[in-house]
N, C-alpha and C positions, 0 to 999 in steps of 0.2 A: 320578338320574332326570332326564331332559330334559323341559322344558316345551315341548310341541309348538307352542304358540300363539306363542312368541317367534320373531322372524326370526333367521336365522343370524348376522347382523351386529350383533345387539343388544349393548349394553355388557356384558351378562352373559357373552358369549362372547369378549370382547376380553381380551387378555393385558395385565396391568399390572405395574408395578414397585413394590416396597414397600421402605420404609426407615423408620427410627425418626422419629416426629414428622413424617411426610409431610403436606404440604398443597399443593393445587393451586389455591389462591386467593391473591390478593395485593392489598394496599392500597398504591397509590403514595404516595410522600412528597410534600411540598410544599417543596422545598429552595430557598434563596436562590441567586442566581447573580451573580457579580461579574466584569466583564471585567478581565483582567490585562494583556492584550496584544493588539495587532492589527498585521498587516503586509499591505500597506502601509496608511497611514491611509485611511479610507473616502473622504475628500475627493478622492483621486486618481482615482477613477472607472475603475479598471482591470478591472472585472468583479466578479461576486458572490464574496464570500469564503466559504470553508468554515468549519465550526465544529469547534474542538478543545475538548472538555470535560474538565477535570481534576477528578477526584473519584471516589468510589465510583460505578460505572456504574449501580447501582440508582437512586441519586439523579439521575444524568444522564438516564437513560431516563424517570424520573418527571418531570423538568423538561421534557423534550421533549414528553411527553404533555400537560403543563399549558400549553404554549406553542405549540399549533397544529400539531403534527407528527403527530397521530393519523391513521393511514391514509395517510400521504404517502410512506412509504419503499418504494421499488420493490424494493430488494435489500438484505438483511442478510447480511454475511459475518462470522462470528465464529470466532476461533481462541482459545478460552478455555484456562485451565490444564488440564493433562491428568491431574491427580492422580498426578504422577510421584514424589512424596515427596522432592523436592529443592528447593534454592534456586538460582535461575538468576542468573548474574552477568555483568557486562560488564567488559572489560579496561580498565584505566587505562594509557594509553600517551602518552608525549610525541609531539608531532607533528613530522613531518619524516622524511626518508629515513633508515632504519637506526636509528631511535630505539627504546630499550628499553621493555618493559612494566614498569610500576611496581607493579602490584597489580590488585585486582579490586574492584568495587563491586556490591552486591546490586541486581538489577533487580526481581525479585519472588519471593515464596515460593510454592511449589506443594506444600504439605503439608496434607493434609486427612484427616478421618475420612470414610469413604465416604458416609454419610448426609448429613453437612454439605455435601459436595461436590455431591451431587445436588440438595439443597434450594437451594443457592446458584444453580445453573444454572436450576432450575425457576422460581424467582422472576423471573429475568431473561428467560427465554423467554416467560413470561406477559406481561410488559411489551412485549417485542418483537412479540408477536402483535398487540397493539393498535396498534403503530406501523406495521405492514406494510400496504401497499396491498392491496386485495382481489385484485389480480392479481400480487402480489409473491411473492418466494421468499426462503427462508432457507437459507443454506449453513453448516452447522456442521462445523468442521474438528476432528478428534480423532485419537488414535492407538489402538494395540491395547488400552491399559489399560482404557478405559471405553467403547469403541466400541459394544458390545452394549447396555449399560445406557442410553447416550444415545439410541440408536435407539428404544428403548422409551419413554423419557421424551418425546422429540419426538412420537412417535405419540400419546401421551396428551394432549399440549398441542394439537397441530394436527389430530389425527385420523389413523388408519391409512391412510385413502384419500388423504391429502395427501402421502404419501411418494412422491416422483417417482423417486428413484434414490439409490444410494450410489456415489460415485466413489472409486476406490482409486488414490492417487498414489504412484508410486515415488519417494520423496523422497531416498533414499540408494542408493549402490552398495556392494556388499560389499567392504570393505577393513578393514585393521587387525584388531581383536579380533572384528569381525563374521564374518570368514571362519571362525572356530573356534566360532561360537555353536552351542549345543546346541538341538535341535528347530527348526532353521532361524532365521536372523537376522530381526529386524524391520526391513524395508527399505521398508515401505509405510505410508501414513497414509490415513485415510478422511475423506470429506466427505459428510455426510448432507444431502440436498436435499429440502426440504419446501415446498409451496406454502402460501399463507396460509390458504386454505380449499379444501375439495374442489370447490367450485363455481367457483373462480377460473379465469381463463384466463391463466396466467403467460406473461410475455414469454419467448420461446425462439428464439434465433438459432443453429441447429445449427452447431457449429464444424467446421472442417476442419483436418486436420494435413498439413503439407507435408514430404516427404522428398526429399532430393537424392541421386540415384544416380549412380555413376560409369558410364562406358560398359560396363565389364565386368559390373557388377551388373545393369544394364539388359538386357544381352544374355543373362544367365542366367535372367531372369524373364519376358522379353517376346519376342514375335515382331518381325520387322523387315521393312520394305519400303523403297521409294525415298523415302517420306515420313518415315520414322523408326521408332521403337519403338512398338508398340501392343499392346493387349489387345483381346479381343472380348467382346461381350455379345449375348445373344439379342434380336432386334428386337421381340419381343413382338407387340403389336397395331398396329405401324406400318402405315399405309395403303400401297397400291401407289405412289401419287404420292410419298410420303415416301421409300420405298425407292429409287425412281428417282432422286430428288435425291441421296440418299446415294451411290448408284452413280456418278453423274456427278462427285461430289466425291472418288471413289476410296476411299470409306469402308466398302465392303462386302467381306466376306471369304468365300471359298469353300474348304471343307476338301478334303483329299486331293489337293491340287494342281490342283483344278478351276478353272473360271471362272464368273463370275456371268452368268446368262442372264436377260434381261428379255423377257418374252413379253407384247407389247402386246395381242394378241387375247384371251389368257386373263387379262390383268390380274394377272400373276403374276411374281415374282422368285424364282429358285431357283439352286442350285449344279449345274454340269454333271456332276459325279461323285457326286452324292448328298450326304447329310448336311445339317445345318442351316447356313444362312448366318449370319454374325455381323456386327455393327456394330463397326467399328474405333474405338478411343479411343486417341489418341496421347499419349505423354509430351511435355510441353513442354521444349524445350531451354533450358538456362540456362548460358550461358558455353560454354567449350570442353570438350567431352566430359563435360558434366554435364547431368542430366535431372531435371525436377521431377515428383514423384509426389504427387498430392492424394488423400487418403483421408478418409472420415468418421471422427469421433471416437466411441469407445464409452466405457464407464465405467472402463476401465483406462488411466490416463494414465502412460505410461512414456517420453514424449517431452519432458517438461519437467524440466530439471535442478533439483536442490536448490541451496541457497545455497553449499554447499561447492565447487561447480564454477562459480559465478558471483561471484567475489570482487569484481568491480567494483561490485556493489550493496551490499556489506557496510557497514552503518551501526553496527557494533559493538553490536548488540542481540541477546540470545539468542532462539532460536526464530523468528528472522526468516524470512519466506517470500520466494520470488522473484517478481519483477514479472510474468514470463510466466504463472505460475500464476494470479495475480489478474486478469491481462488476459483469460485464457480465461473465467474465471468471470464477469467484468463484461460482456464482449462477448456471452456466451451469454444472460445473463438480464437485460439492461438496454439502454436506448437512450441516446444523448446527451441530456442535460438531465434524466435521471432522478436521483432522490435515492438515494445509497448510504450505508449506515450500518455502521460497524465498532465494536462496543462494547468490544472489546479491541484497541485500535489499535496498541499496541506501537510499532515504529519508523515506522509510517505507510505501509506498503507499499500497502494497499488505498486509502488516501487519495491517495497520489501517482499511482497508476494511474488512479483515478477522474478526477483533474484532467487527466491526459494525454488521456483518452478523452472529455473534455467532459461528465462527469457532475458533479452537485452531490454534496457529501459532508459527513458528520459522523463524527467519531472521538471515542471516549471512552477514558480510561485513568486508573487511580488512581495510577500511578507518575509522579512528576515527571520522572524520567529518560526514560521513554517519551515523555511529552508534549514535552519539549524536543527529543528525537531526531526526533520527527515534525515539529515546527515548523521545525527546521533543514533538514530534507529538503524541506519544502514551500515554504521561502523561496527555493529555488534556481530560477533561470530564470523568474522572474515578471517579465513586461514591465511596467515602471513608468515613467511619464513623469517621475517625481521622482528617478530614480537616473541617475547619469551616470558614465562611465568616470573613474577616478582613477589616475594613474600606470599606465595600461594595463590597469586592472582594473575591470570592471563590478561594482559592489557588489551587484547582484542575482544575481551568479554566484559560484562558488567563487573563493577568493583564489588567489594565485600558487602554483603547484604542484598545484592541483586540476585535475580533468578531468571534464567533463560535456558530452557532445555532444548532449544532448536539445534539442529545439526549445523556443522560448519559449512559455509558456502563461499566459494571463490568469488572474487570481484572486488568492488570498491566503488569509489565515486570520484568524479571531477566536478568541482563547484565553480561555475563561471558567473560573473556579473555581466548581464547583457543590457546594453543601453545605459541610461543614467542611473538606474537602481533607485533605492530609497533616498529621499532628501532629508531624512531625519538626522539629527546630530549623533545618534548612537547606532550608526550602521555597523556593518561587520568589522570586527577587530578594533573597535574604538570604545573607550571607556565612557565618553560622553558627559563627563561631569567635571566640575572644578576641583572637587575633593579627589585626591589621588588614591587609588587602591594600593594595597601593599601586600607583599608576599616575602617569605623567607624560603629560598630555593637553593639547593646544593646540586651542582652538576659535576660529576667525577667520571673520568675516563681512564680505564686501565685495561691493557691487553686487548684493545680494539672494541671494548664494550663500554657503553655509556649508561650510567646510573643517574637518575634524576630523583631527588628527594624533596618533596614539598613539606616543610615543617610548619608553615603558618600561612594564612591568607585572610585578608580583610577587605570586604566590599563596602564602600560607603553607602551604596544604594540599598543593600540588604540591611545595613545598620539603621538607616532612616526608617525603613519599613518596620523593623522590629520595634523601634521606638514608638512609631505611630500606632502599632498594634498593642503596645504595652506588654511586650513579652521580652524575655531576656535572650540575648544572643548566645547560642550554645558555645561551650568552650571548645568543642571539636570543630575546627575550621571547615571540615568537610560538609557540615550541614548547610553551608552557604553555596555549595558548588554543584552545578548541574553536570558539567563535563570538563575533562582535561584533555588537551591535544598537545602532542610534543613533536616538534620538527628538530631533529638532531643536527641539521645543517641548513639553517635558515638563510635564504638568499636576500631577504629584505623585500621580496615581492610576493610570490605565491607561497602559502604555507603548505609544505609537503609533509603531512603528518605521518610519522612512522608508527605512532601509537595513539589510540583514542580510547579513553575510559569514560563511558557514558552509561551508568547503571540503569537497568530497566526498573520501572515501578517507582513508588513513592518513597520507599525506605532505604533503597540501595545507596551506599556511600562510595565515592571514588577511593581508590587504593592509596594514592599519595606517594607511593614508591614505585619506580618503574625502571626496568632494565631493557636496553635495546641491544640486540645482538649485531645489528648492522654496524660495520666498521665505519665510525665517523670519519677517521682519517684514512679515507679510501686510497689516497695517494702516498701513504706512509711507506718508506723504504728503510731497510735495515741501516743502522748507523746514521740515520737522519733524524733531526728533531721532529716530534709530532706537530702537525698543523693545529693552529687554534681555529676552532669552529664556533659559530654562533648558534646556540641552542635556544629555540623559541618555545616557550611554554604558554599556551593559550588556555586561560581559565574562563569558563562560562559560568556566571553565577545564576542563582535561582530566579533573579529578576530579569534574566535574559541579556544582561550586559556582558560584554566580552573584553577581557583584560589580557594584553599581550606583554609577557615578561621575557627579556632577552638576557642570556647568560653566555659566558665563554666556557669552553671545555677543551682542555688539553690533557696530556698524560698527567694523572694525579692533580687534576684541575682544582683550584681553590673554591671555597665557599663564595657564592655571590648572592647578595640580598637585594631586593627591589622594593 
C-alpha cells in the first residue's frame, strides 16, 4: 500500500544496493605523511609540483581532507579495480632493441568478494565526495562486471539527480579470441559521470570530434559547388538581413535546381522553384584531397583508440588508458589551473595529461610499481634551470634511444608515503636482497658543476632472471636499468632529485653521464675550501628494484666505487 502523502522522489521510492555489512558512513583516518622524493628540488622554482601519494588511498584521501583539500578538487577520475578475479602483471624486459622478456612482476591483485569490493569503493567514494568542489564532477571508469552495481552505488552516495550521463568507450576492436566470443564480445567500457551535488553547476566544455574524409568519401556524403563540399541546415528564425548576408556570401541553397530570390519589398528570401531554402555549411579542406568534418560528441565514444593501437604510450603497466581518452575527460570537465585527482593513478596517464593541459594534479596508489612508473613518466620534459645537456642528452628528457616529441612543461612532483605504505621487503629505495648490487660511479665537481659518470652497474635480481630465462646478460650495463635519479646534495632523508633519466619506450637506454649546473657547494665563498656533499645516485633496475649509491663530491672529487 502506497503512502499518498510522500513525494514520488522520497528515499522510500529510491532503489538501493544491498550487501553484507553494508555501511554508507565513514570515519577518515589521521595518517602520518613522509616525503620520500621530489623532482626537481623546490628551490629551482620551475612551477608548482603535483602530489604523488603512496599508500592505501583511503589513508591518502583522509590525509588530503586533513590538509586543506576539502572542496578543492574540480574533477575526480578513478579507474579502480574491476573485480575481475585475476592478478595483473607487468613484463620484466631488458632494455634496448630486440631484448627478451625475462618474466613478470605482479602489479596489483583484483580478487574480491562482491560485498567487500562494494564496501571498499563505498568508503572511498564517501571521502571523494568531501574532496569535490561544489561544482565538481566525478568520472568512474568500469567494465561490464560491476557496471550496474556501481551506478546504483554512485547514485546512493551522490544522489540519483546527480547522474549526468554514462559514457560507453569502445576500448578494443574484435580480434583473436574475441571474434569467437559467445553472446557478443565485451569491447566497451563504461564511465559513470556524477556531479558533486544536484545543485551544483559543473564545468562543461562540450567536446567536438574531428573526422578526416577523403574526396571520394566527401563526395558520397555531401553536395558540392564551386566553394567545396557542403551540407545544408534549416535557417530557422534567421532575420531577413541575416539571410541577405548569407546570400551575398554564397551560403544559401535553393532545392530542385532553383535560385535564391531576395524580395526587398516583401522582406523575404525564398527559392524560385519552391521548397525550403537551406544554409550551407562547408567542410574545411585539410591538405590535398582531404576534408575535415567536425561533429558533436555523444555518450558513445568509438573514435578514441585503446592502448593496443597506441604502442608509443605504453608504460608497461596493465590496464593503462590512452592519453586521448583522459584529454577528452579533462578538457570537458575542467579548466587550466583546476585541481584534478586520480585516486587509482596506475602509470600516471591522468596526471601526465593534467600537466600537459595546465591543470594541477594529485595521484594516489598503493603499488610502488605504479608510483615509480608514474614518477618516471612525470619526470620527462620538465623544463628545469638546473639540468643541462650531457653528451648530447638532456637529463630531463629520455636517454639515448628514447623518443618523446612532447613540448616542455613546467612543474614536477612531490612523492609522499602516507600511512604505513607497503609491507614488502623491497619497498622504495631498498635493494631487498641478500646479494648486494654493485656500481662503479665517479662524481666530480669543478667550477660549481657536478658531473656524475656511471661506468658499470650490476643487479643481482636481473642476473637471476636472465639465468632463469637462459639468456646472456648484455655487456652494456644500461640494459639492466629503467631509470637513474641524482640528488647532488642528499640529506639522508628525502631524495631531492635534480636530474631524472627515465627513457620512454622499450628500447631507450639511460645516458649514464650527467652534468648538473646547480652549484652543489651553494655556500662556497672565495678563499674557502669547498664543502664535501653527499651525492645520491638512485638506480631503478628493470625488475623494479631500487638501489641507492652514495658518493662524496668536492672540488676535483675522487672516484668512488660502490
